[in-house]
C-alpha positions in Angstrom: 86.9 90.8 94.3 89.2 93.2 97.1 89.5 92.0 100.3 88.9 88.6 101.2 86.7 87.5 104.3 89.9 85.8 105.5 91.6 89.4 105.3 88.9 91.5 106.8 89.0 89.0 109.7 92.6 89.2 110.2 92.6 93.0 110.4 89.6 92.8 113.0 91.6 90.4 114.8 94.9 93.2 114.2 93.1 96.0 115.8 91.8 93.7 118.8 95.5 93.3 120.2 97.4 96.0 118.9 97.6 99.3 120.8 95.0 101.6 119.0 98.0 104.2 118.4 99.9 101.7 116.9 97.2 100.2 114.7 96.9 103.7 113.4 100.5 103.5 112.2 100.4 100.7 110.5 97.0 101.1 108.9 96.9 104.4 108.1 97.7 106.4 104.7 98.2 110.2 104.0 95.6 113.0 104.0 91.9 111.7 103.6 93.2 108.1 102.9 92.1 108.2 99.0 94.2 106.8 98.1 94.7 103.9 100.7 91.2 103.2 99.9 91.4 103.6 96.4 94.0 100.7 95.8 91.9 97.9 97.0 88.9 99.6 95.5 90.5 99.4 91.8 90.6 95.4 92.4 86.6 95.5 93.6 86.1 97.4 90.0 87.3 94.2 88.5 85.7 91.4 87.1 87.2 88.3 86.0 86.2 86.1 82.4 87.4 82.5 82.8 88.2 80.1 80.0 87.0 76.5 80.1 87.9 73.2 79.2 91.5 74.0 78.6 92.8 71.3 80.8 95.2 73.2 82.7 96.2 70.6 84.6 98.6 71.1 88.1 99.2 75.1 88.8 102.8 75.8 88.5 103.4 79.1 90.5 107.2 79.0 90.3 108.5 82.8 89.3 112.0 84.2 88.6 112.4 87.8 90.0 115.8 89.6 90.4 118.4 87.2 92.7 116.0 84.5 93.7 113.5 81.6 92.4 110.2 81.8 94.1 107.5 79.2 94.6 105.1 82.0 94.1 104.9 85.5 92.5 104.0 87.2 95.8 106.9 89.3 97.6 106.8 90.5 101.4 106.7 94.4 101.1 109.6 96.5 103.2 107.3 97.9 106.3 109.0 99.7 109.0 108.7 99.1 112.9 107.2 95.2 113.0 108.0 95.4 116.8 105.0 97.5 117.0 103.3 94.5 116.0 104.8 91.9 117.4 107.3 91.7 120.4 109.4 89.6 118.3 109.1 92.1 115.0 110.8 91.5 111.8 112.5 88.1 113.1 109.2 86.7 113.6 108.3 87.9 110.1 111.3 86.4 108.5 110.5 83.1 110.2 107.2 82.9 109.0 108.2 84.0 105.5 110.8 80.9 105.4 108.4 78.7 106.5 106.2 79.6 103.6 108.8 79.7 100.5 108.6 83.3 100.5 111.0 86.6 100.0 110.9 89.2 102.8 111.5 93.5 102.1 113.3 94.2 105.2 112.8 98.1 105.9 115.4 100.5 106.3 113.3 101.4 109.0 113.2 97.8 110.6 113.2 97.2 114.8 115.5 94.8 114.4 119.1 94.5 112.4 119.5 93.0 109.0 122.0 90.5 110.7 119.6 89.4 112.9 116.8 89.0 109.9 119.3 87.3 107.7 119.8 84.7 110.6 116.6 83.3 110.1 117.4 81.7 106.9 114.7 83.3 104.8 115.3 84.6 101.5 115.8 88.8 101.6 115.6 92.0 99.6 116.8 95.2 101.4 114.8 98.5 100.5 116.8 101.4 100.6 116.0 105.2 100.9 119.0 107.3 99.4 120.1 109.6 102.1 121.9 112.9 101.6 124.8 111.4 102.9 125.9 108.9 100.0 128.5 107.7 102.3 126.5 106.0 104.9 123.8 104.7 102.0 126.7 103.1 100.3 127.7 101.8 103.6 124.0 100.7 104.6 123.6 99.2 101.2 126.9 97.4 101.9 125.7 96.3 104.8 122.9 94.5 103.6 125.1 92.5 100.9 127.0 91.4 103.5 124.3 89.8 105.3 123.0 88.2 102.7 120.4 90.1 101.0 119.4 89.0 97.2 118.8 92.8 95.9 118.2 96.4 96.8 115.0 97.8 96.5 115.4 101.7 96.2 112.0 103.6 97.4 111.6 106.7 95.0 108.6 108.3 96.1 109.8 109.8 99.1 111.3 113.6 98.3 109.1 114.7 101.6 107.2 112.6 104.4 103.1 112.0 104.1 101.4 113.9 105.8 99.6 111.1 108.2 96.2 112.6 109.9 95.9 109.1 112.4 99.3 109.5 113.7 98.8 113.6 114.0 95.7 113.2 116.0 97.4 110.3 118.5 100.6 112.6 118.3 102.7 109.7 117.5 106.0 110.9 116.8 108.5 108.3 118.3 109.1 105.1 118.9 108.4 103.7 122.4 111.1 103.2 124.5 113.6 100.4 123.6 112.9 100.8 119.7 115.3 102.0 116.9 115.5 101.7 113.6 118.6 99.4 113.8 119.2 99.5 110.1 120.2 103.0 110.2 123.0 102.4 112.8 126.4 104.0 111.7 130.1 102.4 112.1 130.1 104.2 115.6 126.9 102.5 116.5 124.9 105.7 116.2 121.4 105.7 115.2 120.6 108.2 112.6 117.3 109.8 111.6 115.7 108.8 108.4 116.8 112.0 106.2 114.7 112.0 102.6 116.5 113.7 99.7 114.4 116.3 97.8 117.4 116.6 95.5 117.0 112.8 94.2 117.7 112.2 90.9 118.0 109.7 88.4 121.7 110.0 87.9 121.9 109.3 91.9 120.1 105.9 90.8 122.4 104.8 88.4 125.1 106.4 91.1 123.4 103.4 93.5 123.2 100.6 91.5 127.4 102.0 90.6 128.4 100.7 93.6 126.7 97.2 94.7 126.9 94.0 92.7 123.4 93.3 93.7 120.7 93.9 91.2 118.6 97.3 92.1 115.0 97.6 92.0 113.2 101.1 92.3 109.7 101.2 94.2 107.2 104.0 93.7 107.2 104.5 90.0 103.5 104.9 88.9 104.0 107.1 85.7 104.8 105.1 82.2 107.4 107.8 81.5 109.5 107.5 84.7 109.1 103.3 84.1 111.2 104.0 80.6 113.7 106.3 82.3 114.2 103.9 85.3 114.8 101.0 82.7 117.7 103.4 80.7 119.5 104.0 84.0 120.2 100.3 84.2 117.6 99.1 87.1 116.6 95.4 87.6 113.1 95.9 88.2 110.0 98.3 89.0 108.0 98.5 91.6 104.4 99.8 90.7 103.6 101.6 94.0 102.0 104.5 95.9 103.7 103.5 98.9 100.4 102.1 100.4 98.9 104.9 100.2 100.9 106.6 102.5 102.6 109.1 100.4 100.2 111.6 98.3 96.7 111.3 99.1 94.9 111.5 95.5 97.7 109.6 93.9 96.2 107.0 91.2 95.8 103.3 92.4 98.5 101.4 91.7 96.5 98.6 89.9 94.9 101.2 87.5 98.7 102.4 86.7 100.3 99.3 86.1 98.9 98.5 82.3 101.1 101.9 81.5 103.9 100.7 83.2 103.8 97.3 81.6 103.6 98.9 78.1 106.3 101.0 78.7 108.6 98.7 80.0 107.8 96.3 77.6 109.1 93.0 78.9 112.8 94.6 79.5 112.9 94.3 83.3 110.3 92.6 85.7 107.4 94.7 86.8 105.9 94.5 90.6 102.9 95.7 92.0 102.5 96.7 95.6 99.4 98.0 96.9 96.0 96.7 98.0 96.4 93.3 97.6 94.0 91.5 99.9 94.1 87.8 98.3 95.0 85.2 95.8 92.4 86.8 93.4 93.6 89.8 94.1 96.9 88.8 93.2 95.4 87.1 90.1 94.2 90.2 88.4 97.4 92.3 88.8 99.3 89.7 87.2 96.9 89.0 84.5 97.3 92.9 83.9 100.9 92.3 83.4 102.7 92.0 86.8 105.1 89.9 87.3 104.5 89.3 91.1 102.8 91.4 93.7 103.9 92.5 97.0 102.2 92.6 100.1 102.4 94.3 103.1 99.4 95.1 105.6 98.4 91.5 105.5 101.6 90.2 106.8 101.2 92.6 109.3 97.8 91.7 110.5 99.3 87.9 110.4 102.3 89.0 112.7 99.8 90.9 115.1 97.5 88.2 115.7 99.9 85.2 115.7 103.7 86.0 115.5 105.4 83.5 113.3 102.3 81.2 112.7 100.1 84.1 111.7 102.7 85.6 109.2 103.0 81.8 107.4 99.4 81.7 107.6 98.8 84.9 105.5 101.3 84.0 103.1 99.9 80.3 102.4 96.1 81.4 102.6 97.3 84.2 99.5 99.2 81.6 97.5 96.8 79.2 97.7 94.4 81.5 96.8 96.1 82.3 93.8 96.7 79.0 92.7 92.6 78.0 93.0 92.1 80.9 91.0 94.3 80.4 88.5 92.5 76.8 88.1 89.3 78.2 88.1 90.5 80.6 85.0 92.0 77.9 83.1 95.7 79.2 83.6 98.7 76.8 84.2 101.5 79.1 85.1 101.3 82.8 85.6 102.3 83.7 82.0 99.4 82.2 80.5 97.2 84.7 82.3 96.5 87.9 80.0 94.2 91.4 80.2 91.7 89.3 78.4 90.6 87.7 81.7 89.8 90.9 83.3 87.4 92.9 82.8 85.4 96.5 84.5 81.5 96.3 84.0 
């Protein structure tokens, strides 16, 4: 399983057109990148055991997630600095996502303002870091809501920043001239630095949920005990994620962590998987092991780099078409028909 030929070709194509410093920032992970590669390896270890003669008929991928109904259980993950990949940045990404009928999770670290991204008409969630200045955090969340974002996605796996060897080798420490994190502008127009909060706790999650009417998901959960605590503190969804291998090197792959998290949640809120999904078959494996949807990050960035909005649309449609095709071949009509009996490790 793992990356399709298309995914590999897309990454090679992106490498060919991007500044090597920027490619390595987007592609790289923490430390020796064991977790980065482990996310894909976890899918490569799985094999499918299809059912036959079940007459599944046309495949229906329709999926309900907090604040939105989607044509397929695929969400674009929050990733920073899209204007490193393409001059139109997040606007091109959102345009491609809208054309594909998808959902984009806007990053706090976007190089385009959330209002400008929302003007494309794409369905949006907004990813948020809790800043030590809680009033500023609440203002950013309110700004996202005012722009039309359907939910907040709180990243909780970053009490400190990951250590990236590729960035250190290139001495990549700041954005090129003219690029800033537009969603970190305060009321005075000043762009604030992102400050990770090492003192973040579950009470802060509950506080954020109390400041907004939007659904709140937490992203960065790997331990089933944390999944249970998240539900107890009122979240509306959980994203099983190791930050794409960019935080703790050596962390468990998200696919390997998924079944225990799903068991702990016990259907009380949706569970999404983020990390290592490179094909429709990968998405099917994650859904079969209990995910309600998957997030994809780097494949979308490679499409953006190669073809702007059209490249993003192509990447998403390739993945969702691949998912529908694989579902037909395993005898499933809807994502809910998928179960762990369809997946094995030889």
